[in-house]
N, C-alpha and C positions, 0 to 999 in steps of 0.2 A: 110371684115376686122373686122367690129364690132362684127360679130357673132363669129369669132375666139377668140377675146379678152374675150367675155362672156364665151366661153368654157374653156379657161385657168383659169379664175377666179373661175369657178365652180370646176375645178380639185384641185386648191389650197385650197379652202374651205373644200374640203373633206379630204385633207392630214393633215390639222391642228389638228383635234382631234387625228388622229393616231400618229402624231409626239409628241403631248403632252403626250399621253399614253406611248410611247416609252421612252420619257425623264424621266417620273416618275419611270419607271423600273430601270433606271440607277442612280437615285438619292438616295444616302445613307440615311438610316433612322436616325432620330435624336438620339443622344446618350442617352441611358436610365439611365442617372446619378441619377435622382431622384428615379427611381425604384430600382436601385442597393443599394442606400443609405438606402431606406426604408426597403429593404430585409435584409441588414446587421444589422440594428437596431433591426429588429424583431428577428433575430437569437440570438443576444446578450441578448434580454429580455426573451428568452424562457428557461425553465428549461430542464435539460437533465437527463437521467437515463441510467446507464450502468450495464447490467447483465453479469456476468463472472463466470468462474469456470471450473471444469473438473471432469470427472469420471475416476478413476484410479484403476486398478486391480494390486495387488502386489503378486507375488508368488516366492517361493524359497525353497531351501533345506539347512538345517543347519546340517553340518557334526558333530558338537559338540552339545552343549546345552546352553541354556540361560533361564532366568526367563520367564516363559510362558506368563506373562502379557506384556512383551516387545518382543514378538517373531519376529516382523517384522522390528525392528530397531537395529542399532548398538550402544549399550550403554555398555561400559566397566564395569560400576558399577553394571550391571545386569548379569554379567558372574558368573558362580558358584565359590564359595569360597573353595569348597572341592569336591571330586569325587562324581559324581552322585547326586549332590544336587537337581537337577531338573529332575531326572530320567535318563534314558539311552540316549546315543548319537544318533543323527539322527532324523530329524524332517522335514516334508514337510508342508509348510503353504501356505494359500491363504488369501488375505485380500483386502478389499476395503476401509479401514479406512482413507486413504489419500484423498479420494474424497472430493471436496471443492466446495462451492457455495457462491457468494457474490453479493452485490448490491451497486453501487456508484451513488450518485445524486449530482447535482449542480444546485442551484437556485439563480439567481441574486437578490440582495437586494440593498438598498441604502447605506449599509455599506460594500459592496463587495459580492462576491459569497459565499453562504452558502453551504458547502460541507459536505456530510455525507457518511459513509461507514458501511455496515453491512455484516459480513462474518462469516461463520462457516464451520466446517469440521466434520468428523465422527471418529476422533482419540481420544478415551477415555483416560483420565489421572486421577490421583488422585484416588478417590474412584471408578472411572469407568475405571481404568487401565486394558488394555487387551480387552475391549469391543468395539464394533462398535456402537457408540452413538453420540449424538449431543455434539459438543464442540465449544463454542463461541471463535472466534479469534478477531474480531474487532466489536465494537459498538461505533462509534466515529463520532463527528461532529466538524467542525471548521468554524469560521467566521472571516475573516481578519487575525489578528495576534493571535487570541485566539482559543483554542480548548478544548474539554472535552469529556470524555468517555474512553473506553478501546482501547488501541492501543500500538504500540511499545514504550517501555520505553526509555527515553533519556540516560539511563544507558548503552544502546547498540546502535550500528549503523547498521541498516538492510542493508545498501548499501554494506557492506563488506561481507555479507553472500554469499558464492559462489554458482554457479549453480551446483546442485548435485541431483542424484537420491535418495540419502540417506535422508530420511525425517528428521532425527535428526541432520543432519549437522556434521561438523567436531568436533572431541572430544575436549572438553574444551572451546568451543566457547559460549559466552553469547548469549542467545536466549530467550527474555523475553518481555512479554506484561503485562501491568498493567492499572488499572483504575486511571485516572489522570485528572488534570486541568493544561493546559500548556499555556505558552506565548512564541511566536516566533517572536521577534522584528526584526530579520535579517534573510532573506532567499534569497539567490542569487546563481549564478553558482559557486562562489568562497568561499562564507562564509555562514554558518548556525549557528544561536545562538538560543538555546532553554532552557527554564526554566520550571520546572514542580513540582507540588505538587501531590504526589502519595499516593495510599492506603498504609498505614504504615506497616512496618515489613514484607515486601515481597520482599526484595532484593534478587537477584539470589544467592548471597553468602550464606545468611542465609537459604534460602529455600532449596538449594541443599546440604549444609553441616551443618547439625544440630549442630555438635560439635563446630562449630565456634560461635554459639550463646552464648556460655558460655564466650568466649573471648570478645565478643562485650558487654556482660553484659545485654542481653535482650533475651526474648523468642520470638516465632513467633506471640504472641498475646498480648504483654504487652505494646505496644507503644500507647500513647494517642495523639501523634502529627503526622501529615502526613510526609512522607519522601520527602525531597527536592532533586531534581535531576537537574543537569545543564550540557549542552553539547555545546561545540563550535567546529565547523568543519571548517578548512581552507584548501582549495584546490589550487594546482598550480603546473604545470610542473611535473605531475606524482607523487607528494608527497601529502599525506593527513595527516594533524595533527589534532588530536581530544583531547580536554581537557574535562574531565568529572568530575563532583563533585556530591557527594551525602552525605546526612546526615543519619546515621544509628544508631549511639550510643545513649544510653538512655540519655546521657547528652547533646545531640543535636550538638556535634562537627561534623565537615565536613571533609571528606576524598577526596583527589584529585587523579585522574588517568590521565596520559598523554600517548596517543597512537599515534605512527607515522607509517603510512603505505606508502610503496613505490611500 
């Protein structure tokens, strides 16, 4: 009997390590709360960079004629004023001028995220009209409620620009970037409020319609004060209301535009 008890004890002592090992396999690991928290804090403290853009080839056939400097866009102001002003009808064109490239960065700071954007395309305008050449679109940075550089003017709202294959967009639509210093005290899903001081005498009205300059009493280069722009956007239930103010006259008076989109 004594020998039998000793054999049973020996068997039990051999099973104990195996049972402990099996139990450890079924024991859930400790929740890595501290590791996840550290990982989240590390992600928040890291800077990010976003490269974007596209390569675009544009080709078509114009059965009529248009100003050859604007051969690949629809601009009614560049249509001929009289017969054969720009030569004969019929023109096949190829272009890569709408090709675009940009860089966005975000860097955490004690005052909030420092965001920057640099973007260019190859669509020549002004003295480079008609050429495939570098054209700056955005060179802008913002920190908290403040921003500076070249970006969309508060005189327009880029959110209402439709998705279109036509580069120039709908006829008569304001499409304008300018060098500015801006303050954005309110930015939310329902309300945006923006004030900006911009490079003077470059409003879209004066730039696109030189004859209006005489009415406003100033030329494109005679302003000594920055242009003031303000925009308030209210959203709700499919209706967007925009109130825009800008100072353009030489006497510094302000004009107001109210736009309601449904």
